[in-house]
C-alpha positions in Angstrom: 40.1 98.6 93.8 42.4 96.4 91.8 42.9 99.1 89.1 43.6 101.7 91.7 46.3 99.5 93.3 47.9 98.9 89.9 47.8 102.6 89.0 49.3 103.5 92.4 52.1 100.9 92.0 52.9 102.2 88.5 53.1 105.8 89.8 55.3 104.8 92.7 57.6 102.8 90.4 57.9 105.6 87.9 58.5 108.2 90.6 61.2 106.1 92.2 62.9 105.7 88.8 63.0 109.5 88.3 64.2 110.0 91.9 67.0 107.6 91.5 68.0 109.1 88.1 68.1 112.6 89.6 70.5 111.5 92.3 72.6 109.1 90.2 76.1 110.3 89.5 76.5 107.8 86.7 80.2 108.4 87.4 82.9 106.5 85.6 86.1 106.1 87.5 89.3 104.6 86.1 91.6 102.8 88.4 95.2 102.1 87.3 98.3 100.6 88.9 99.6 104.0 89.7 96.5 104.7 91.8 97.0 104.0 95.5 94.1 105.7 97.2 91.0 107.4 95.8 88.6 109.1 98.2 85.0 109.0 97.0 82.2 111.6 97.5 80.1 109.2 99.6 82.8 108.8 102.2 84.1 105.5 100.8 87.4 105.0 99.1 89.2 102.7 96.6 92.7 101.4 97.3 95.2 99.6 95.1 97.6 97.4 97.1 100.6 95.3 96.2 100.2 92.3 98.4 103.8 91.2 98.6 104.7 87.9 97.1 106.9 84.9 97.7 110.0 83.7 96.0 110.8 80.0 95.5 114.5 79.5 94.9 115.6 76.7 92.6 117.4 73.8 94.3 121.2 73.6 94.3 122.0 77.3 94.5 120.8 77.9 90.9 120.0 81.6 90.2 116.7 80.7 88.6 113.6 80.9 90.8 109.8 81.6 90.7 108.1 84.7 92.2 104.4 84.8 93.0 102.7 88.0 93.8 99.3 89.8 93.5 97.9 93.2 93.4 94.3 94.1 94.6 91.9 96.9 93.9 89.4 97.2 96.8 86.4 99.5 97.3 85.3 100.3 100.8 82.2 102.2 102.1 82.3 105.0 104.6 82.2 102.5 107.4 85.3 100.7 106.2 83.4 97.7 105.0 84.8 95.9 101.9 82.2 96.3 99.1 84.2 94.5 96.3 87.7 93.4 95.4 89.5 92.5 92.2 92.9 90.7 92.6 95.5 90.1 89.9 97.9 87.2 90.4 101.2 86.9 88.6 103.7 84.1 88.4 107.2 85.1 87.2 110.2 83.0 86.2 113.4 84.9 87.2 117.0 84.3 86.4 118.6 86.6 88.9 120.2 89.6 87.2 119.4 88.3 83.7 115.7 88.0 83.0 112.2 87.9 84.3 109.2 86.5 82.5 105.5 86.4 83.5 104.5 82.8 83.0 101.0 83.0 84.3 98.4 85.6 85.1 95.0 85.0 86.7 92.4 87.0 88.6 89.7 86.7 91.2 86.7 88.9 92.2 84.7 89.3 95.4 81.5 91.3 95.7 79.9 91.7 99.1 77.0 93.6 97.7 74.2 92.5 95.3 74.2 96.0 93.7 77.8 95.7 92.5 78.6 93.4 89.6 81.8 92.6 87.7 82.0 92.2 83.9 84.6 91.9 81.2 87.3 90.8 83.6 90.6 89.4 82.3 94.2 88.7 83.2 97.0 88.2 80.6 100.8 87.6 80.8 103.2 89.4 78.5 106.9 89.8 78.9 107.7 90.5 82.5 104.2 91.8 83.3 100.8 90.5 84.3 97.9 92.7 83.1 94.5 92.8 84.8 91.3 94.5 83.6 87.6 94.6 84.4 84.6 96.7 84.9 82.5 97.0 88.1 79.1 98.6 88.1 76.8 99.7 90.9 73.2 99.3 89.7 69.8 100.1 91.3 66.6 99.3 89.5 68.4 98.7 86.2 70.1 102.1 86.4 73.9 102.3 86.6 74.9 104.6 89.4 78.6 104.2 89.2 81.1 102.5 86.9 84.7 101.6 87.9 87.1 100.6 85.1 90.0 98.5 86.4 93.3 98.6 84.4 96.2 97.4 86.5 99.5 95.6 86.0 102.0 93.7 88.0 105.6 93.7 86.9 108.7 91.8 88.0 112.3 93.0 87.4 115.4 90.9 86.9 116.1 90.8 90.6 112.7 89.4 91.6 111.2 92.7 92.8 107.5 93.2 91.9 105.7 96.5 91.5 
């Protein structure tokens, strides 16, 4: 009886692996800053949103100030439930009409599903731009069903406008 149960368990496990493999897209999707909305075959979608920052003017009417903003990449399912989110934060030092420099770049991640995991995430500051990168994978029984590569940036111009 014990051998029969073990054999049955192995057959079911192997069958489920082949079934999942047959249906797995193993799709790789690249999301960039220019992407705003990507519809997905399962009815879900990915959006990239500039969250709209804040400017902190320097005291005394000085033309130097700090701008804080963020950009998010979010994946929703067909029911409009948030599955995961990667957010890039940038802090910029602006001298109005003269220069803008990214002084700090950080990121945060949120996953509302145990199947989706983040890896290789980073945020860097260079010139007037914050760069964000990462990989998100949907896995089931050690099989990668979908991979999303995130490659976004947040830029500030000399007038304090972010994009």
